[in-house]
C-alpha positions as CSV (number, residue, x, y, z in Angstrom):
1,X,-113.0,54.0,69.3
2,X,-109.7,52.5,68.3
3,X,-109.9,54.2,64.9
4,X,-110.3,57.7,66.4
5,X,-107.4,57.1,68.8
6,X,-105.2,56.1,65.9
7,X,-106.1,59.3,64.0
8,X,-105.3,61.5,67.0
9,X,-101.9,59.8,67.5
10,X,-101.0,60.3,63.8
11,X,-101.5,64.1,64.2
12,X,-99.0,64.5,67.1
13,X,-96.1,66.7,66.1
14,X,-92.8,64.8,65.7
15,X,-90.0,65.7,68.1
16,X,-87.2,67.2,65.9
17,X,-83.9,65.3,66.1
18,X,-80.7,67.4,66.7
19,X,-77.8,67.4,64.3
20,X,-75.8,65.4,66.8
21,X,-78.3,62.6,66.9
22,X,-78.5,62.0,63.2
23,X,-77.7,63.6,59.8
24,X,-80.7,64.4,57.5
25,X,-81.3,61.9,54.8
26,X,-83.2,61.9,51.5
27,X,-84.7,58.9,49.7
28,X,-83.4,58.2,46.3
29,X,-84.4,55.0,44.4
30,X,-85.7,53.6,47.8
31,X,-82.1,53.9,49.2
32,X,-81.1,56.3,52.0
33,X,-78.4,58.7,50.9
34,X,-76.6,60.9,53.5
35,X,-76.5,64.6,52.8
36,X,-72.8,65.6,53.1
37,X,-71.6,68.9,54.5
38,X,-70.0,70.9,51.7
39,X,-66.2,70.6,51.8
40,X,-64.1,73.8,52.1
41,X,-61.8,74.4,49.2
42,X,-58.2,73.1,49.6
43,X,-56.8,70.3,51.6
44,X,-54.5,70.2,54.6
45,X,-51.5,68.7,53.0
46,X,-48.9,71.0,51.4
47,X,-45.9,70.4,49.2
48,X,-43.0,72.5,50.5
49,X,-41.6,72.6,46.9
50,X,-44.3,75.2,46.2
51,X,-42.5,77.5,48.6
52,X,-43.8,79.5,51.5
53,X,-45.6,82.9,51.8
54,X,-43.2,85.8,52.0
55,X,-43.2,88.8,54.2
56,X,-43.0,92.4,53.1
57,X,-41.0,94.3,55.7
58,X,-41.8,97.7,57.2
59,X,-38.9,100.0,58.0
60,X,-38.7,100.5,61.8
61,X,-37.0,103.9,61.4
62,X,-40.0,105.2,59.3
63,X,-42.5,103.9,61.8
64,X,-40.6,105.6,64.6
65,X,-40.7,108.9,62.7
66,X,-44.3,108.5,61.6
67,X,-46.4,105.9,63.6
68,X,-49.5,106.9,61.7
69,X,-48.2,104.7,58.8
70,X,-49.7,101.8,60.9
71,X,-53.2,103.2,60.5
72,X,-53.6,101.3,57.3
73,X,-53.2,98.0,59.2
74,X,-56.0,98.6,61.8
75,X,-58.1,95.9,60.1
76,X,-55.3,93.4,60.0
77,X,-54.5,90.5,62.4
78,X,-51.6,91.4,64.6
79,X,-49.3,88.7,66.1
80,X,-45.9,88.4,67.7
81,X,-42.9,87.6,65.4
82,X,-40.6,85.0,67.0
83,X,-36.9,84.6,66.7
84,X,-36.6,81.1,65.3
85,X,-36.5,79.1,62.0
86,X,-39.5,79.2,59.7
87,X,-40.5,75.6,59.0
88,X,-43.4,73.6,57.7
89,X,-44.5,70.4,59.6
90,X,-45.3,67.8,56.9
91,X,-48.1,66.2,58.8
92,X,-46.1,63.0,59.4
93,X,-42.6,63.0,60.8
94,X,-40.5,66.0,60.0
95,X,-40.1,69.8,59.5
96,X,-38.7,71.4,56.4
97,X,-37.3,74.9,56.3
98,X,-38.9,77.6,54.1
99,X,-36.1,77.1,51.5
100,X,-36.8,73.4,51.4
101,X,-33.1,72.7,51.7
102,X,-33.0,71.5,55.3
103,X,-35.1,69.2,57.4
104,X,-35.5,68.7,61.1
105,X,-36.6,65.2,62.1
106,X,-37.7,65.2,65.7
107,X,-37.7,62.0,67.9
108,X,-40.7,59.8,67.4
109,X,-42.0,60.6,70.9
110,X,-41.9,64.3,70.0
111,X,-43.5,64.1,66.6
112,X,-46.4,62.0,68.0
113,X,-47.5,65.0,69.9
114,X,-48.2,66.9,66.6
115,X,-51.3,66.4,64.4
116,X,-51.0,63.8,61.7
117,X,-52.2,64.5,58.2
118,X,-52.0,68.3,58.4
119,X,-49.2,70.5,57.1
120,X,-48.6,73.5,59.4
121,X,-46.4,76.5,58.9
122,X,-44.8,78.2,61.8
123,X,-41.6,78.9,63.7
124,X,-39.3,76.4,65.5
125,X,-37.9,78.1,68.6
126,X,-35.7,77.0,71.5
127,X,-36.8,79.0,74.6
128,X,-34.1,81.4,75.8
129,X,-31.9,80.9,72.7
130,X,-31.5,82.5,69.3
131,X,-32.5,81.4,65.8
132,X,-29.0,80.2,65.0
133,X,-29.1,77.7,67.8
134,X,-32.1,75.9,66.2
135,X,-29.5,74.5,63.7
136,X,-28.5,72.1,66.4
137,X,-31.8,70.2,65.9
138,X,-30.3,68.7,62.7
139,X,-27.9,66.7,65.0
140,X,-28.5,63.9,67.5
141,X,-27.7,66.4,70.3
142,X,-30.7,68.6,69.4
143,X,-32.5,69.8,72.5
144,X,-36.0,68.7,71.4
145,X,-37.3,68.7,75.0
146,X,-36.9,72.6,74.9
147,X,-38.3,73.1,71.4
148,X,-41.6,74.8,70.8
149,X,-43.4,75.0,67.4
150,X,-45.2,78.3,67.1
151,X,-48.0,77.4,64.7
152,X,-49.0,80.2,62.4
153,X,-50.8,79.0,59.3
154,X,-52.2,76.1,57.3
155,X,-50.6,76.4,53.8
156,X,-52.6,73.5,52.4
157,X,-55.8,75.6,52.7
158,X,-54.4,78.3,50.4
159,X,-57.7,78.9,48.7
160,X,-59.2,80.0,52.1
161,X,-58.8,83.4,53.6
162,X,-56.5,83.9,56.6
163,X,-59.4,84.6,58.9
164,X,-60.7,81.1,58.2
165,X,-57.3,79.4,58.3
166,X,-56.2,80.9,61.6
167,X,-59.5,79.9,63.3
168,X,-59.2,76.4,61.9
169,X,-55.6,76.3,63.2
170,X,-56.6,77.4,66.6
171,X,-59.2,74.7,66.7
172,X,-56.7,72.1,65.6
173,X,-54.1,73.1,68.2
174,X,-56.7,73.2,71.0
175,X,-58.0,69.8,70.0
176,X,-54.5,68.3,69.7
177,X,-53.1,69.7,73.0
178,X,-56.2,69.4,75.1
179,X,-54.9,66.3,76.9
180,X,-51.2,67.0,76.6
181,X,-49.9,69.3,79.3
182,X,-46.4,69.6,77.7
183,X,-47.7,70.0,74.1
184,X,-44.8,71.5,72.1
185,X,-47.2,73.1,69.6
186,X,-48.5,76.6,70.4
187,X,-51.0,78.6,68.5
188,X,-49.8,82.1,67.6
189,X,-52.5,84.4,68.9
190,X,-54.0,86.9,66.4
191,X,-55.7,90.1,67.4
192,X,-57.2,93.1,65.5
193,X,-56.4,96.5,67.0
194,X,-58.6,99.6,66.8
195,X,-55.9,102.1,65.8
196,X,-52.4,102.4,64.4
197,X,-51.4,103.9,67.7
198,X,-52.4,100.7,69.5
199,X,-50.4,98.6,67.0
200,X,-47.4,100.9,67.7
201,X,-47.7,100.4,71.5
202,X,-47.9,96.7,71.0
203,X,-44.8,96.7,68.9
204,X,-42.9,98.8,71.4
205,X,-43.9,96.6,74.3
206,X,-42.7,93.5,72.5
207,X,-39.3,95.1,71.7
208,X,-39.0,96.2,75.3
209,X,-39.5,92.6,76.5
210,X,-36.7,91.5,74.1
211,X,-39.1,90.2,71.5
212,X,-38.4,90.4,67.7
213,X,-41.4,92.3,66.5
214,X,-44.8,92.0,64.9
215,X,-46.5,90.2,61.9
216,X,-49.5,91.9,60.3
217,X,-51.8,89.8,58.1
218,X,-54.8,90.8,56.0
219,X,-57.8,88.7,57.2
220,X,-59.0,88.3,53.6
221,X,-55.7,87.2,52.2
222,X,-55.1,83.8,50.6
223,X,-51.9,81.8,51.1
224,X,-49.7,82.9,48.2
225,X,-46.4,80.9,48.0
226,X,-43.3,82.8,47.1
227,X,-45.1,86.1,46.8
228,X,-44.2,89.2,48.9
229,X,-47.1,91.8,49.3
230,X,-49.0,93.9,51.7
231,X,-51.1,90.8,52.5
232,X,-48.5,89.9,55.2
233,X,-45.9,92.3,56.6
234,X,-43.5,92.2,59.4
235,X,-42.2,95.0,61.7
236,X,-39.1,94.1,63.6
237,X,-37.0,96.3,65.8
238,X,-33.5,97.6,65.2
239,X,-30.9,99.2,67.5
240,X,-28.4,101.9,66.6
241,X,-24.8,102.0,67.8
242,X,-21.2,102.8,66.7
243,X,-17.9,101.1,66.3
244,X,-14.3,101.9,65.4
245,X,-12.9,101.3,61.8
246,X,-10.1,98.7,62.0
247,X,-9.6,98.0,58.3
248,X,-11.2,97.4,54.9
249,X,-12.1,94.4,52.7
250,X,-11.7,95.5,49.0
251,X,-12.5,93.8,45.7
252,X,-11.4,95.3,42.4
253,X,-10.7,98.6,44.0
254,X,-14.2,98.9,45.5
255,X,-15.1,98.6,49.2
256,X,-16.7,95.3,50.0
257,X,-17.0,95.8,53.8
258,X,-15.5,97.7,56.7
259,X,-13.9,95.8,59.5
260,X,-15.3,97.3,62.7
261,X,-14.3,96.9,66.4
262,X,-17.1,97.0,69.0
263,X,-16.9,98.2,72.6
264,X,-16.8,94.5,73.7
265,X,-13.6,94.2,71.5
266,X,-15.4,91.9,69.0
267,X,-14.7,92.6,65.4
268,X,-17.1,92.0,62.4
269,X,-17.5,93.1,58.8
270,X,-20.1,95.7,57.9
271,X,-20.9,95.4,54.2
272,X,-24.6,96.6,53.8
273,X,-25.9,100.1,53.4
274,X,-23.1,101.7,51.4
275,X,-23.9,103.6,48.2
276,X,-21.9,102.8,45.0
277,X,-20.1,106.2,45.3
278,X,-19.2,105.4,48.9
279,X,-17.7,102.1,47.9
280,X,-15.6,103.8,45.2
281,X,-14.3,106.7,47.4
282,X,-14.0,104.8,50.7
283,X,-10.4,105.9,51.2
284,X,-11.4,109.6,51.4
285,X,-14.6,108.9,53.4
286,X,-13.3,106.5,56.1
287,X,-10.1,106.5,58.2
288,X,-8.7,103.9,60.5
289,X,-9.7,104.8,64.1
290,X,-12.7,106.7,63.0
291,X,-16.2,105.9,64.4
292,X,-19.1,104.9,62.2
293,X,-22.8,104.4,63.1
294,X,-24.8,101.4,62.1
295,X,-28.1,99.7,62.9
296,X,-28.6,96.0,63.7
297,X,-31.5,93.7,64.7
298,X,-29.9,91.9,67.6
299,X,-26.7,90.4,69.0
300,X,-25.7,86.8,68.3
301,X,-24.6,84.5,71.1
302,X,-21.0,85.5,70.5
303,X,-21.8,89.2,70.9
304,X,-21.7,90.2,67.2
305,X,-24.5,92.3,65.6
306,X,-26.9,90.5,63.2
307,X,-28.4,92.1,60.0
308,X,-26.2,95.2,60.5
309,X,-26.6,98.2,58.1
310,X,-24.4,101.3,57.7
311,X,-26.0,104.6,58.7
312,X,-23.2,107.2,58.5
313,X,-20.0,108.5,59.9
314,X,-19.9,109.8,63.4
315,X,-19.9,113.6,63.8
316,X,-18.7,115.6,66.7
317,X,-22.2,116.7,67.4
318,X,-23.5,113.2,67.7
319,X,-24.2,111.9,71.2
320,X,-24.6,108.1,71.3
């Protein structure tokens, strides 16, 4: 009868509701209380006054002589190092350099394209130009239409490991730029290589395409402001060349720098890489008109070497 029909209906299994349809609830004192998803440790805001995470630097010459050094980084994330200015987006309206001393305030139309409420660390670059040209962004003539922000990390989530942070960053960038064809923010791709030799090949291919180098990051590392360790290392490229000694800059009888003339007739001061003894006895070691060898990272827009370092005097047997 009607009672039997009612009992049969009560025994029908309930169709489970998906998470998208509703969140599970529990009853407490006759009131419904939503079960909240546990929050990850750390927020997304970051105070630049805490400083940024530092890079330990691998020596290119050592890697060239012994590529197997890179075997210890086979479990690391590998990404390209860009030639720009390290900066942190404050999640509102401006970028601050890693020193905290300089800010870049983009036009409102530009800043609206970036996510609000999230501090993101990365590199400001101007396509086809060098890092020194980024300084123009502090003026009204800054070429913001050509600027790209290479998003690398979320410093506000410093209690999370890098693997989590980079995946969260990728999600944020994809979500933010989904409907913006000219989105100025680009996620820096991370990849784990199977061998040190593969990392070496990647490094060489980037240098051959005029790139700056690699960044290697431990997937389990936390964001550690102002600390330099093996958690994050960079491997850049350097070139070797030679120039003619034109003169000397001396302070208190010791060599401060050598004035060198390049093949393009540009002159510059070389002051890094000399030992204390070499600085004291520079008159005996170096002569006007003599060639010296040095390494450098890249050439500036005016044709002068950047981050140059003394290697040694030119010998007759040297073929450069």
